[in-house]
N, C-alpha and C positions, 0 to 999 in steps of 0.2 A: 663635751661637757658644757652644760648651760651655765653661764656666768651669773653669780649672785651679785647683789649690790656690794657686799663685802669684798668680793673678788675685784669688782670694777674699781673700787676705791684703792685697793692695793695696786692694781695695774696702773691707775692714773698717777699714783705716787711713786711708780717704778720700784715698788717693794717686792722682793722675791718671796714667793711662797709656794707651797705644794698643797695638794688636796688629797686627803685620804677618805675613802668611802667605806661605809659599813652598812650592814643589814639593819634597818630600823624596825624595831618591834612595836613601836607606838607607845612604849611605857616611858613616861617623862615626868613622873612625880619626883620632886626634889627629895622628899622623905625616903624614897626608895633608892637613892644613889644612882640616878640616871647617868651622870657624867662618869662615875666609877665604872659602870657597866660598858659604856662606850669605850673607855680606855682598855677594858678587858677584851672587848671584841676586836680592837685594833692592835692588841698586843703592845701597848705603849705604857709608860710609867704614869699611873693615875695622878701622881703629884704634879705632872707637867700638863695634865688635861684640865683646862679651865672652863668652868661653867659661868654663864652670864645670868646675873640676877638683876632684875629691874625693880626699883623701889620708889615709893612716893613718900614725901615728907608731909608733915602736918600742914604746911602751906601749899600743898598739892604740886610741889616741884618734883620732877622725875630725875632720878639718878640711876646710873648703871654701875654695877660692881662685877668684877671678874675674880673668882675664887677657885682655888685648886679643888679638884674632885675629892680630895682626901679630907678637906676641912669644911666646917660650917663657917658661915660669916658671923663675925662678932658685931652685933647690932650697935653696941656702944662705940666701937671703933669706927663703924660705918657712919654713925651720926657725927662723930668728931671730924671725920674726913670731909664730909659734905656740909657741916655746919648746921645740921638740922637738930631740933629738939626731939622729934619723934620721927620714926621711919618704919615702913612696913612694905613687904613685897606686894607688887601689883598682882591682882588676881588674873588667873589664866585667861578668862574670857575678855579681859581688857588689853591683853598683851598685843594682839594683832592690830587693833585700832591705834594703839599708842606707838608701836615700834615698826609695824609691817612684818613682824615675825611671830611664829607660833612657838609655844613651849616645846623645848627640845630642838628647836632650830633657830634660837635667838643668838645672833652674833653681836659683839660689842661694836661692830662696824656696820655702817649702812642703814641705820634706822631711819624712819620717816623724818625725824628731827634729830638735831644734834643735842645730846644730853650730857651733862658732866659725867665723866667716866673715871672710875677708880679701879686699879688692878693691884691685887695683892702683891707685895714686894717679893714674895717667894718666887714669883715668875722670873725675876731677874737672875736667879741662880741657875737657870737652865739655858742651854744653847738654843733649843727650840721648844716652843710650847704649842699646844693644840687648843683651838677655840672653834666654835661652830662657824661654818661657812655661810650660815643664813638659811639653811634648809636642813630638815632631818635627814640623817644618813651621810652627811659630809662634814669633815673637820678641816680647817685650815691649819697648816704647819708653817710657823714663821718664828723669827727671833722675837723674844719679848720686847726688846728695844724698838723693833719695827712696829709691833702692835701698839706700844705706848705712843709712838710718833703718829701712826695712822689714826688712832682713836683720840689723839690729843688728850691722853689720859694722865692721871696722877698715880704714881706707884706709892702704896702705903700699906702698913700692916693692917690686915683685916681678919686675921685668924682668931677663931675662938679657941682659947687654951683649954686643955684638959681633956 
């Protein structure tokens, strides 16, 4: 298996992880529940499958958010977490140049630059969670605490209620 930047970061930090592979169908629109479909393909709990969402603030600062496949991100809570007045998702065509990743293969680890990262606190209730390995078709399996450590992330409530 070819190592991704995310895997190399975990290896260098001596963090234990596994990789699950799935058949990638190329469908990665957030509105269509891509992370939920990945969980279904892998036969895993979609609540433990976390999507990576890259956002930009009004001051052009980039932030990374990880949210369960079952939930939408609450923009008000995301703004509070990162201290921004306004925040919106980065467009798909900008994702590769900003992060080094494509939509559907964006990992919270190993981006071109280190961005402030926030992980929904629901992750901490699982023994293992699943995040993109940095390429379409592969998910990392690791403890949420190890992901928080490796990403130097902040755990906070990001769930849109209702």
